[in-house]
PDB file of N, H, CA, C and O in Angstrom:
ATOM      1  N   MET A   1     210.736-108.746  46.979  1.00  0.00           N
ATOM      2  CA  MET A   1     210.669-107.553  46.151  1.00  0.00           C
ATOM      3  C   MET A   1     209.312-107.429  45.460  1.00  0.00           C
ATOM      4  O   MET A   1     208.832-106.321  45.219  1.00  0.00           O
ATOM      5  N   ALA A   2     208.706-108.552  45.149  1.00  0.00           N
ATOM      6  H   ALA A   2     209.096-109.451  45.346  1.00  0.00           H
ATOM      7  CA  ALA A   2     207.426-108.511  44.449  1.00  0.00           C
ATOM      8  C   ALA A   2     206.333-107.862  45.292  1.00  0.00           C
ATOM      9  O   ALA A   2     205.345-107.375  44.742  1.00  0.00           O
ATOM     10  N   ASP A   3     206.489-107.844  46.616  1.00  0.00           N
ATOM     11  H   ASP A   3     207.292-108.240  47.063  1.00  0.00           H
ATOM     12  CA  ASP A   3     205.491-107.239  47.494  1.00  0.00           C
ATOM     13  C   ASP A   3     205.509-105.716  47.453  1.00  0.00           C
ATOM     14  O   ASP A   3     204.551-105.082  47.895  1.00  0.00           O
ATOM     15  N   PHE A   4     206.563-105.123  46.942  1.00  0.00           N
ATOM     16  H   PHE A   4     207.342-105.637  46.583  1.00  0.00           H
ATOM     17  CA  PHE A   4     206.671-103.675  46.864  1.00  0.00           C
ATOM     18  C   PHE A   4     206.140-103.203  45.513  1.00  0.00           C
ATOM     19  O   PHE A   4     206.906-103.020  44.566  1.00  0.00           O
ATOM     20  N   THR A   5     204.839-103.009  45.432  1.00  0.00           N
ATOM     21  H   THR A   5     204.217-103.157  46.201  1.00  0.00           H
ATOM     22  CA  THR A   5     204.207-102.674  44.153  1.00  0.00           C
ATOM     23  C   THR A   5     204.570-101.287  43.643  1.00  0.00           C
ATOM     24  O   THR A   5     204.411-101.004  42.456  1.00  0.00           O
ATOM     25  N   GLN A   6     205.055-100.415  44.526  1.00  0.00           N
ATOM     26  H   GLN A   6     205.185-100.645  45.491  1.00  0.00           H
ATOM     27  CA  GLN A   6     205.454 -99.086  44.076  1.00  0.00           C
ATOM     28  C   GLN A   6     206.794 -99.106  43.360  1.00  0.00           C
ATOM     29  O   GLN A   6     207.209 -98.078  42.826  1.00  0.00           O
ATOM     30  N   ARG A   7     207.466-100.210  43.331  1.00  0.00           N
ATOM     31  H   ARG A   7     207.128-101.045  43.764  1.00  0.00           H
ATOM     32  CA  ARG A   7     208.761-100.366  42.654  1.00  0.00           C
ATOM     33  C   ARG A   7     208.591-101.192  41.387  1.00  0.00           C
ATOM     34  O   ARG A   7     207.736-102.076  41.319  1.00  0.00           O
ATOM     35  N   THR A   8     209.401-100.899  40.401  1.00  0.00           N
ATOM     36  H   THR A   8     210.095-100.182  40.457  1.00  0.00           H
ATOM     37  CA  THR A   8     209.405-101.678  39.166  1.00  0.00           C
ATOM     38  C   THR A   8     210.762-102.361  39.048  1.00  0.00           C
ATOM     39  O   THR A   8     211.801-101.705  39.124  1.00  0.00           O
ATOM     40  N   LEU A   9     210.752-103.663  38.864  1.00  0.00           N
ATOM     41  H   LEU A   9     209.909-104.196  38.802  1.00  0.00           H
ATOM     42  CA  LEU A   9     212.002-104.383  38.682  1.00  0.00           C
ATOM     43  C   LEU A   9     212.440-104.277  37.234  1.00  0.00           C
ATOM     44  O   LEU A   9     211.635-104.464  36.321  1.00  0.00           O
ATOM     45  N   LEU A  10     213.710-103.980  37.021  1.00  0.00           N
ATOM     46  H   LEU A  10     214.364-103.828  37.762  1.00  0.00           H
ATOM     47  CA  LEU A  10     214.248-103.862  35.673  1.00  0.00           C
ATOM     48  C   LEU A  10     214.993-105.125  35.296  1.00  0.00           C
ATOM     49  O   LEU A  10     215.685-105.718  36.123  1.00  0.00           O
ATOM     50  N   ASN A  11     214.852-105.525  34.070  1.00  0.00           N
ATOM     51  H   ASN A  11     214.289-105.043  33.399  1.00  0.00           H
ATOM     52  CA  ASN A  11     215.581-106.668  33.556  1.00  0.00           C
ATOM     53  C   ASN A  11     216.831-106.120  32.855  1.00  0.00           C
ATOM     54  O   ASN A  11     216.934-106.142  31.629  1.00  0.00           O
ATOM     55  N   GLY A  12     217.756-105.639  33.651  1.00  0.00           N
ATOM     56  H   GLY A  12     217.672-105.621  34.647  1.00  0.00           H
ATOM     57  CA  GLY A  12     218.929-104.970  33.097  1.00  0.00           C
ATOM     58  C   GLY A  12     220.216-105.734  33.334  1.00  0.00           C
ATOM     59  O   GLY A  12     220.264-106.661  34.143  1.00  0.00           O
ATOM     60  N   PRO A  13     221.250-105.340  32.625  1.00  0.00           N
ATOM     61  CA  PRO A  13     222.535-106.036  32.684  1.00  0.00           C
ATOM     62  C   PRO A  13     223.416-105.572  33.842  1.00  0.00           C
ATOM     63  O   PRO A  13     224.506-105.044  33.618  1.00  0.00           O
ATOM     64  N   ILE A  14     222.954-105.764  35.077  1.00  0.00           N
ATOM     65  H   ILE A  14     222.070-106.193  35.259  1.00  0.00           H
ATOM     66  CA  ILE A  14     223.763-105.385  36.224  1.00  0.00           C
ATOM     67  C   ILE A  14     224.775-106.500  36.471  1.00  0.00           C
ATOM     68  O   ILE A  14     224.414-107.670  36.593  1.00  0.00           O
ATOM     69  N   CYS A  15     226.017-106.123  36.540  1.00  0.00           N
ATOM     70  H   CYS A  15     226.310-105.172  36.441  1.00  0.00           H
ATOM     71  CA  CYS A  15     227.057-107.120  36.778  1.00  0.00           C
ATOM     72  C   CYS A  15     228.208-106.472  37.521  1.00  0.00           C
ATOM     73  O   CYS A  15     228.225-105.260  37.737  1.00  0.00           O
ATOM     74  N   ARG A  16     229.142-107.270  37.897  1.00  0.00           N
ATOM     75  H   ARG A  16     229.128-108.255  37.722  1.00  0.00           H
ATOM     76  CA  ARG A  16     230.322-106.792  38.591  1.00  0.00           C
ATOM     77  C   ARG A  16     231.427-106.518  37.596  1.00  0.00           C
ATOM     78  O   ARG A  16     231.880-107.414  36.884  1.00  0.00           O
ATOM     79  N   ARG A  17     231.851-105.277  37.555  1.00  0.00           N
ATOM     80  H   ARG A  17     231.482-104.549  38.134  1.00  0.00           H
ATOM     81  CA  ARG A  17     232.978-104.891  36.701  1.00  0.00           C
ATOM     82  C   ARG A  17     233.862-103.973  37.507  1.00  0.00           C
ATOM     83  O   ARG A  17     233.375-103.097  38.223  1.00  0.00           O
ATOM     84  N   LYS A  18     235.145-104.168  37.394  1.00  0.00           N
ATOM     85  H   LYS A  18     235.540-104.879  36.812  1.00  0.00           H
ATOM     86  CA  LYS A  18     236.112-103.363  38.127  1.00  0.00           C
ATOM     87  C   LYS A  18     235.968-101.879  37.777  1.00  0.00           C
ATOM     88  O   LYS A  18     236.193-101.016  38.625  1.00  0.00           O
ATOM     89  N   ALA A  19     235.597-101.586  36.541  1.00  0.00           N
ATOM     90  H   ALA A  19     235.414-102.287  35.852  1.00  0.00           H
ATOM     91  CA  ALA A  19     235.454-100.193  36.103  1.00  0.00           C
ATOM     92  C   ALA A  19     234.428 -99.438  36.943  1.00  0.00           C
ATOM     93  O   ALA A  19     234.607 -98.249  37.206  1.00  0.00           O
ATOM     94  N   PHE A  20     233.348-100.113  37.373  1.00  0.00           N
ATOM     95  H   PHE A  20     233.202-101.079  37.160  1.00  0.00           H
ATOM     96  CA  PHE A  20     232.329 -99.450  38.181  1.00  0.00           C
ATOM     97  C   PHE A  20     232.879 -99.053  39.545  1.00  0.00           C
ATOM     98  O   PHE A  20     232.660 -97.928  39.994  1.00  0.00           O
ATOM     99  N   SER A  21     233.587 -99.957  40.206  1.00  0.00           N
ATOM    100  H   SER A  21     233.765-100.871  39.841  1.00  0.00           H
ATOM    101  CA  SER A  21     234.125 -99.631  41.527  1.00  0.00           C
ATOM    102  C   SER A  21     235.240 -98.591  41.430  1.00  0.00           C
ATOM    103  O   SER A  21     235.353 -97.723  42.296  1.00  0.00           O
ATOM    104  N   ASN A  22     236.059 -98.671  40.389  1.00  0.00           N
ATOM    105  H   ASN A  22     235.967 -99.376  39.686  1.00  0.00           H
ATOM    106  CA  ASN A  22     237.111 -97.667  40.203  1.00  0.00           C
ATOM    107  C   ASN A  22     236.510 -96.274  40.012  1.00  0.00           C
ATOM    108  O   ASN A  22     236.972 -95.302  40.610  1.00  0.00           O
ATOM    109  N   ALA A  23     235.485 -96.189  39.182  1.00  0.00           N
ATOM    110  H   ALA A  23     235.110 -96.979  38.696  1.00  0.00           H
ATOM    111  CA  ALA A  23     234.839 -94.900  38.920  1.00  0.00           C
ATOM    112  C   ALA A  23     234.162 -94.375  40.179  1.00  0.00           C
ATOM    113  O   ALA A  23     234.296 -93.198  40.516  1.00  0.00           O
ATOM    114  N   LEU A  24     233.441 -95.237  40.869  1.00  0.00           N
ATOM    115  H   LEU A  24     233.331 -96.192  40.596  1.00  0.00           H
ATOM    116  CA  LEU A  24     232.740 -94.828  42.079  1.00  0.00           C
ATOM    117  C   LEU A  24     233.721 -94.307  43.124  1.00  0.00           C
ATOM    118  O   LEU A  24     233.443 -93.315  43.799  1.00  0.00           O
ATOM    119  N   GLY A  25     234.860 -94.968  43.258  1.00  0.00           N
ATOM    120  H   GLY A  25     235.085 -95.773  42.709  1.00  0.00           H
ATOM    121  CA  GLY A  25     235.871 -94.536  44.218  1.00  0.00           C
ATOM    122  C   GLY A  25     236.411 -93.150  43.934  1.00  0.00           C
ATOM    123  O   GLY A  25     236.884 -92.471  44.845  1.00  0.00           O
ATOM    124  N   LEU A  26     236.347 -92.722  42.689  1.00  0.00           N
ATOM    125  H   LEU A  26     235.962 -93.273  41.949  1.00  0.00           H
ATOM    126  CA  LEU A  26     236.807 -91.389  42.297  1.00  0.00           C
ATOM    127  C   LEU A  26     235.667 -90.381  42.175  1.00  0.00           C
ATOM    128  O   LEU A  26     235.894 -89.214  41.855  1.00  0.00           O
ATOM    129  N   GLY A  27     234.441 -90.837  42.432  1.00  0.00           N
ATOM    130  H   GLY A  27     234.257 -91.785  42.692  1.00  0.00           H
ATOM    131  CA  GLY A  27     233.285 -89.956  42.305  1.00  0.00           C
ATOM    132  C   GLY A  27     232.910 -89.669  40.864  1.00  0.00           C
ATOM    133  O   GLY A  27     232.350 -88.615  40.560  1.00  0.00           O
ATOM    134  N   LEU A  28     233.221 -90.613  39.966  1.00  0.00           N
ATOM    135  H   LEU A  28     233.676 -91.469  40.213  1.00  0.00           H
ATOM    136  CA  LEU A  28     232.959 -90.438  38.544  1.00  0.00           C
ATOM    137  C   LEU A  28     232.043 -91.540  38.039  1.00  0.00           C
ATOM    138  O   LEU A  28     231.781 -92.517  38.741  1.00  0.00           O
ATOM    139  N   SER A  29     231.562 -91.374  36.817  1.00  0.00           N
ATOM    140  H   SER A  29     231.776 -90.580  36.247  1.00  0.00           H
ATOM    141  CA  SER A  29     230.880 -92.470  36.139  1.00  0.00           C
ATOM    142  C   SER A  29     231.916 -93.162  35.256  1.00  0.00           C
ATOM    143  O   SER A  29     233.008 -92.631  35.053  1.00  0.00           O
ATOM    144  N   VAL A  30     231.591 -94.321  34.739  1.00  0.00           N
ATOM    145  H   VAL A  30     230.704 -94.753  34.904  1.00  0.00           H
ATOM    146  CA  VAL A  30     232.554 -95.018  33.885  1.00  0.00           C
ATOM    147  C   VAL A  30     232.819 -94.228  32.607  1.00  0.00           C
ATOM    148  O   VAL A  30     233.885 -94.366  32.007  1.00  0.00           O
ATOM    149  N   GLU A  31     231.865 -93.406  32.188  1.00  0.00           N
ATOM    150  H   GLU A  31     230.999 -93.294  32.676  1.00  0.00           H
ATOM    151  CA  GLU A  31     232.060 -92.555  31.006  1.00  0.00           C
ATOM    152  C   GLU A  31     233.108 -91.473  31.249  1.00  0.00           C
ATOM    153  O   GLU A  31     233.782 -91.040  30.314  1.00  0.00           O
ATOM    154  N   ASP A  32     233.249 -91.037  32.495  1.00  0.00           N
ATOM    155  H   ASP A  32     232.702 -91.388  33.255  1.00  0.00           H
ATOM    156  CA  ASP A  32     234.160 -89.945  32.841  1.00  0.00           C
ATOM    157  C   ASP A  32     235.585 -90.407  33.136  1.00  0.00           C
ATOM    158  O   ASP A  32     236.478 -89.579  33.314  1.00  0.00           O
ATOM    159  N   MET A  33     235.803 -91.705  33.187  1.00  0.00           N
ATOM    160  H   MET A  33     235.078 -92.378  33.043  1.00  0.00           H
ATOM    161  CA  MET A  33     237.127 -92.232  33.515  1.00  0.00           C
ATOM    162  C   MET A  33     238.107 -91.963  32.376  1.00  0.00           C
ATOM    163  O   MET A  33     237.723 -92.002  31.207  1.00  0.00           O
ATOM    164  N   PRO A  34     239.371 -91.689  32.709  1.00  0.00           N
ATOM    165  CA  PRO A  34     240.379 -91.457  31.667  1.00  0.00           C
ATOM    166  C   PRO A  34     240.547 -92.657  30.726  1.00  0.00           C
ATOM    167  O   PRO A  34     240.708 -92.485  29.518  1.00  0.00           O
ATOM    168  N   ARG A  35     240.507 -93.867  31.285  1.00  0.00           N
ATOM    169  H   ARG A  35     240.376 -94.007  32.267  1.00  0.00           H
ATOM    170  CA  ARG A  35     240.577 -95.084  30.456  1.00  0.00           C
ATOM    171  C   ARG A  35     239.195 -95.723  30.447  1.00  0.00           C
ATOM    172  O   ARG A  35     238.756 -96.284  31.451  1.00  0.00           O
ATOM    173  N   HIS A  36     238.517 -95.638  29.318  1.00  0.00           N
ATOM    174  H   HIS A  36     238.873 -95.183  28.502  1.00  0.00           H
ATOM    175  CA  HIS A  36     237.151 -96.169  29.197  1.00  0.00           C
ATOM    176  C   HIS A  36     237.156 -97.691  29.112  1.00  0.00           C
ATOM    177  O   HIS A  36     238.015 -98.300  28.474  1.00  0.00           O
ATOM    178  N   ASP A  37     236.171 -98.278  29.776  1.00  0.00           N
ATOM    179  H   ASP A  37     235.474 -97.782  30.294  1.00  0.00           H
ATOM    180  CA  ASP A  37     235.868 -99.695  29.616  1.00  0.00           C
ATOM    181  C   ASP A  37     234.602 -99.723  28.760  1.00  0.00           C
ATOM    182  O   ASP A  37     233.510 -99.475  29.272  1.00  0.00           O
ATOM    183  N   PRO A  38     234.730-100.023  27.459  1.00  0.00           N
ATOM    184  CA  PRO A  38     233.564 -99.943  26.561  1.00  0.00           C
ATOM    185  C   PRO A  38     232.376-100.792  27.019  1.00  0.00           C
ATOM    186  O   PRO A  38     231.228-100.374  26.869  1.00  0.00           O
ATOM    187  N   GLU A  39     232.633-101.966  27.568  1.00  0.00           N
ATOM    188  H   GLU A  39     233.566-102.306  27.689  1.00  0.00           H
ATOM    189  CA  GLU A  39     231.527-102.823  28.007  1.00  0.00           C
ATOM    190  C   GLU A  39     230.809-102.204  29.208  1.00  0.00           C
ATOM    191  O   GLU A  39     229.581-102.243  29.284  1.00  0.00           O
ATOM    192  N   ALA A  40     231.562-101.639  30.134  1.00  0.00           N
ATOM    193  H   ALA A  40     232.560-101.607  30.071  1.00  0.00           H
ATOM    194  CA  ALA A  40     230.954-100.978  31.291  1.00  0.00           C
ATOM    195  C   ALA A  40     230.148 -99.756  30.845  1.00  0.00           C
ATOM    196  O   ALA A  40     229.062 -99.504  31.368  1.00  0.00           O
ATOM    197  N   CYS A  41     230.669 -99.011  29.896  1.00  0.00           N
ATOM    198  H   CYS A  41     231.551 -99.217  29.471  1.00  0.00           H
ATOM    199  CA  CYS A  41     229.951 -97.838  29.370  1.00  0.00           C
ATOM    200  C   CYS A  41     228.640 -98.260  28.715  1.00  0.00           C
ATOM    201  O   CYS A  41     227.619 -97.598  28.897  1.00  0.00           O
ATOM    202  N   ASP A  42     228.658 -99.346  27.962  1.00  0.00           N
ATOM    203  H   ASP A  42     229.488 -99.884  27.814  1.00  0.00           H
ATOM    204  CA  ASP A  42     227.437 -99.848  27.325  1.00  0.00           C
ATOM    205  C   ASP A  42     226.416-100.284  28.366  1.00  0.00           C
ATOM    206  O   ASP A  42     225.228 -99.991  28.234  1.00  0.00           O
ATOM    207  N   LYS A  43     226.875-100.986  29.403  1.00  0.00           N
ATOM    208  H   LYS A  43     227.840-101.224  29.510  1.00  0.00           H
ATOM    209  CA  LYS A  43     225.955-101.445  30.452  1.00  0.00           C
ATOM    210  C   LYS A  43     225.352-100.267  31.200  1.00  0.00           C
ATOM    211  O   LYS A  43     224.160-100.270  31.505  1.00  0.00           O
ATOM    212  N   GLN A  44     226.164 -99.260  31.499  1.00  0.00           N
ATOM    213  H   GLN A  44     227.133 -99.257  31.252  1.00  0.00           H
ATOM    214  CA  GLN A  44     225.672 -98.073  32.187  1.00  0.00           C
ATOM    215  C   GLN A  44     224.638 -97.354  31.329  1.00  0.00           C
ATOM    216  O   GLN A  44     223.608 -96.918  31.844  1.00  0.00           O
ATOM    217  N   ALA A  45     224.891 -97.224  30.042  1.00  0.00           N
ATOM    218  H   ALA A  45     225.727 -97.578  29.624  1.00  0.00           H
ATOM    219  CA  ALA A  45     223.961 -96.547  29.136  1.00  0.00           C
ATOM    220  C   ALA A  45     222.646 -97.316  29.021  1.00  0.00           C
ATOM    221  O   ALA A  45     221.577 -96.707  28.956  1.00  0.00           O
ATOM    222  N   THR A  46     222.715 -98.631  28.996  1.00  0.00           N
ATOM    223  H   THR A  46     223.582 -99.125  29.048  1.00  0.00           H
ATOM    224  CA  THR A  46     221.508 -99.451  28.899  1.00  0.00           C
ATOM    225  C   THR A  46     220.632 -99.282  30.125  1.00  0.00           C
ATOM    226  O   THR A  46     219.421 -99.094  30.006  1.00  0.00           O
ATOM    227  N   VAL A  47     221.234 -99.348  31.298  1.00  0.00           N
ATOM    228  H   VAL A  47     222.218 -99.500  31.395  1.00  0.00           H
ATOM    229  CA  VAL A  47     220.461 -99.198  32.532  1.00  0.00           C
ATOM    230  C   VAL A  47     219.892 -97.784  32.632  1.00  0.00           C
ATOM    231  O   VAL A  47     218.732 -97.618  33.010  1.00  0.00           O
ATOM    232  N   ALA A  48     220.677 -96.770  32.304  1.00  0.00           N
ATOM    233  H   ALA A  48     221.619 -96.905  31.997  1.00  0.00           H
ATOM    234  CA  ALA A  48     220.190 -95.385  32.353  1.00  0.00           C
ATOM    235  C   ALA A  48     219.012 -95.190  31.410  1.00  0.00           C
ATOM    236  O   ALA A  48     218.045 -94.516  31.765  1.00  0.00           O
ATOM    237  N   SER A  49     219.076 -95.766  30.217  1.00  0.00           N
ATOM    238  H   SER A  49     219.861 -96.314  29.929  1.00  0.00           H
ATOM    239  CA  SER A  49     217.964 -95.605  29.276  1.00  0.00           C
ATOM    240  C   SER A  49     216.709 -96.312  29.776  1.00  0.00           C
ATOM    241  O   SER A  49     215.595 -95.851  29.522  1.00  0.00           O
ATOM    242  N   MET A  50     216.880 -97.427  30.485  1.00  0.00           N
ATOM    243  H   MET A  50     217.784 -97.801  30.692  1.00  0.00           H
ATOM    244  CA  MET A  50     215.722 -98.126  31.048  1.00  0.00           C
ATOM    245  C   MET A  50     215.099 -97.317  32.184  1.00  0.00           C
ATOM    246  O   MET A  50     213.875 -97.245  32.293  1.00  0.00           O
ATOM    247  N   VAL A  51     215.922 -96.715  33.018  1.00  0.00           N
ATOM    248  H   VAL A  51     216.916 -96.773  32.930  1.00  0.00           H
ATOM    249  CA  VAL A  51     215.429 -95.959  34.171  1.00  0.00           C
ATOM    250  C   VAL A  51     214.768 -94.656  33.736  1.00  0.00           C
ATOM    251  O   VAL A  51     213.716 -94.283  34.255  1.00  0.00           O
ATOM    252  N   PHE A  52     215.391 -93.961  32.778  1.00  0.00           N
ATOM    253  H   PHE A  52     216.246 -94.264  32.356  1.00  0.00           H
ATOM    254  CA  PHE A  52     214.912 -92.637  32.405  1.00  0.00           C
ATOM    255  C   PHE A  52     214.120 -92.611  31.106  1.00  0.00           C
ATOM    256  O   PHE A  52     213.890 -91.531  30.562  1.00  0.00           O
ATOM    257  N   SER A  53     213.701 -93.747  30.593  1.00  0.00           N
ATOM    258  H   SER A  53     213.888 -94.625  31.035  1.00  0.00           H
ATOM    259  CA  SER A  53     213.023 -93.789  29.298  1.00  0.00           C
ATOM    260  C   SER A  53     211.718 -93.007  29.275  1.00  0.00           C
ATOM    261  O   SER A  53     211.342 -92.487  28.225  1.00  0.00           O
ATOM    262  N   ASP A  54     211.018 -92.908  30.398  1.00  0.00           N
ATOM    263  H   ASP A  54     211.324 -93.330  31.251  1.00  0.00           H
ATOM    264  CA  ASP A  54     209.753 -92.174  30.404  1.00  0.00           C
ATOM    265  C   ASP A  54     209.921 -90.723  30.839  1.00  0.00           C
ATOM    266  O   ASP A  54     208.934 -89.995  30.939  1.00  0.00           O
ATOM    267  N   VAL A  55     211.161 -90.288  31.102  1.00  0.00           N
ATOM    268  H   VAL A  55     211.964 -90.879  31.021  1.00  0.00           H
ATOM    269  CA  VAL A  55     211.392 -88.921  31.550  1.00  0.00           C
ATOM    270  C   VAL A  55     212.024 -88.072  30.448  1.00  0.00           C
ATOM    271  O   VAL A  55     211.618 -86.928  30.245  1.00  0.00           O
ATOM    272  N   VAL A  56     213.000 -88.612  29.742  1.00  0.00           N
ATOM    273  H   VAL A  56     213.330 -89.541  29.908  1.00  0.00           H
ATOM    274  CA  VAL A  56     213.704 -87.869  28.703  1.00  0.00           C
ATOM    275  C   VAL A  56     213.669 -88.684  27.412  1.00  0.00           C
ATOM    276  O   VAL A  56     214.046 -89.855  27.395  1.00  0.00           O
ATOM    277  N   ASP A  57     213.215 -88.057  26.341  1.00  0.00           N
ATOM    278  H   ASP A  57     212.908 -87.106  26.354  1.00  0.00           H
ATOM    279  CA  ASP A  57     213.184 -88.788  25.072  1.00  0.00           C
ATOM    280  C   ASP A  57     214.566 -88.778  24.428  1.00  0.00           C
ATOM    281  O   ASP A  57     215.500 -88.189  24.972  1.00  0.00           O
ATOM    282  N   ILE A  58     214.697 -89.410  23.305  1.00  0.00           N
ATOM    283  H   ILE A  58     213.938 -89.889  22.864  1.00  0.00           H
ATOM    284  CA  ILE A  58     216.001 -89.599  22.663  1.00  0.00           C
ATOM    285  C   ILE A  58     216.658 -88.275  22.256  1.00  0.00           C
ATOM    286  O   ILE A  58     217.879 -88.216  22.114  1.00  0.00           O
ATOM    287  N   ASN A  59     215.876 -87.224  22.069  1.00  0.00           N
ATOM    288  H   ASN A  59     214.884 -87.271  22.184  1.00  0.00           H
ATOM    289  CA  ASN A  59     216.422 -85.916  21.698  1.00  0.00           C
ATOM    290  C   ASN A  59     216.700 -85.037  22.906  1.00  0.00           C
ATOM    291  O   ASN A  59     217.083 -83.876  22.757  1.00  0.00           O
ATOM    292  N   GLY A  60     216.508 -85.586  24.107  1.00  0.00           N
ATOM    293  H   GLY A  60     216.197 -86.529  24.228  1.00  0.00           H
ATOM    294  CA  GLY A  60     216.779 -84.827  25.313  1.00  0.00           C
ATOM    295  C   GLY A  60     215.633 -83.951  25.773  1.00  0.00           C
ATOM    296  O   GLY A  60     215.815 -83.144  26.685  1.00  0.00           O
ATOM    297  N   HIS A  61     214.452 -84.081  25.173  1.00  0.00           N
ATOM    298  H   HIS A  61     214.304 -84.736  24.432  1.00  0.00           H
ATOM    299  CA  HIS A  61     213.303 -83.281  25.583  1.00  0.00           C
ATOM    300  C   HIS A  61     212.592 -83.965  26.742  1.00  0.00           C
ATOM    301  O   HIS A  61     212.372 -85.176  26.728  1.00  0.00           O
ATOM    302  N   ARG A  62     212.243 -83.184  27.727  1.00  0.00           N
ATOM    303  H   ARG A  62     212.421 -82.200  27.739  1.00  0.00           H
ATOM    304  CA  ARG A  62     211.535 -83.730  28.882  1.00  0.00           C
ATOM    305  C   ARG A  62     210.094 -84.066  28.505  1.00  0.00           C
ATOM    306  O   ARG A  62     209.414 -83.291  27.832  1.00  0.00           O
ATOM    307  N   SER A  63     209.651 -85.220  28.949  1.00  0.00           N
ATOM    308  H   SER A  63     210.203 -85.849  29.496  1.00  0.00           H
ATOM    309  CA  SER A  63     208.267 -85.607  28.738  1.00  0.00           C
ATOM    310  C   SER A  63     207.553 -85.575  30.077  1.00  0.00           C
ATOM    311  O   SER A  63     208.193 -85.438  31.119  1.00  0.00           O
ATOM    312  N   ALA A  64     206.247 -85.698  30.058  1.00  0.00           N
ATOM    313  H   ALA A  64     205.727 -85.810  29.211  1.00  0.00           H
ATOM    314  CA  ALA A  64     205.476 -85.692  31.299  1.00  0.00           C
ATOM    315  C   ALA A  64     205.818 -86.925  32.107  1.00  0.00           C
ATOM    316  O   ALA A  64     205.832 -88.040  31.585  1.00  0.00           O
ATOM    317  N   MET A  65     206.093 -86.720  33.378  1.00  0.00           N
ATOM    318  H   MET A  65     206.082 -85.814  33.802  1.00  0.00           H
ATOM    319  CA  MET A  65     206.384 -87.854  34.246  1.00  0.00           C
ATOM    320  C   MET A  65     205.097 -88.555  34.596  1.00  0.00           C
ATOM    321  O   MET A  65     204.061 -87.916  34.775  1.00  0.00           O
ATOM    322  N   LYS A  66     205.159 -89.857  34.692  1.00  0.00           N
ATOM    323  H   LYS A  66     206.001 -90.376  34.546  1.00  0.00           H
ATOM    324  CA  LYS A  66     203.956 -90.658  35.002  1.00  0.00           C
ATOM    325  C   LYS A  66     203.808 -90.833  36.483  1.00  0.00           C
ATOM    326  O   LYS A  66     202.861 -91.475  36.938  1.00  0.00           O
TER     327      LYS A  66
END
C-alpha cells in the first residue's frame, strides 16, 4: 500500500461489527437502522469525518478541495 502515493492511509477504527453487515444488506447505513448500535454509529462518524474533513467543515459548508 505504501507504493501507492496517490492514496492516503487512514488510522481509523475499522472493525468487524454485525451492525455494519446488517445495514449493508438492507442498503442502509448504521445510522438509518431501526435499532441503532451506538458504537457502530460512532465508528462510522469517525471514519466519515476523517475522509471528508477537507471537503465539508463542521457547519456543513463546502471548502475548496485539495
